[in-house]
Steps between C-alpha positions, in 0.01 A plus 500: 500500500621848415485791743452846354624776733369852442216740563159448342453849359829493305439498123789260440369257761155517339660424162678200652176369655328527161787321324523219757121453506487493118760223497331317789807523721407469868650740751461641848518873554700665779395862549793702637267769629282269707746227597831683491822330401758342724871564510544126450316505168684810380837350601413181309413704189819699539708183512334383179475813286674781691318772696556751219270296276191530719552852639285720277678834471245612240209461741310797637583376849874513431481840333310642799772396744739776602844502340673395823281191532558407137876551538502277809391195296840368401488130584271206564449581868392861443286404199315231697438736791355759264285250309344361817379851583422607141371188327382702200866549410527129416474430128175334413425229476757256627397145418633200690463128465632266767693785659676598176449835326359421156431851372502866599265737322314408183667398176269290283784334306669400826170378643448275196846349557447446872136405530414333168793262457 
């Protein structure tokens, strides 16, 4: 079973739900806003793909942070601390299967490779 991590009102997450449903791919949804995200999960993702790959510096949340806070995010530890408090700064969605990050964001060509093999 896949787990889709994100927030339900995100357009990209909605697009992913539509794509997965269309292809009859079952998934569970983990809403960062309601359920939060643990340091353990973020550390696991960081070990697999690097914290830089799921920190969304283009997000409104990131852009609204003061320059000092942004500048303080220089390593995994500081990134994880920030993302626990500001979950909307996590790229969306992150999709896992069996504890392994399968995809970040939405790229239809990549999804076809990963989910329709």
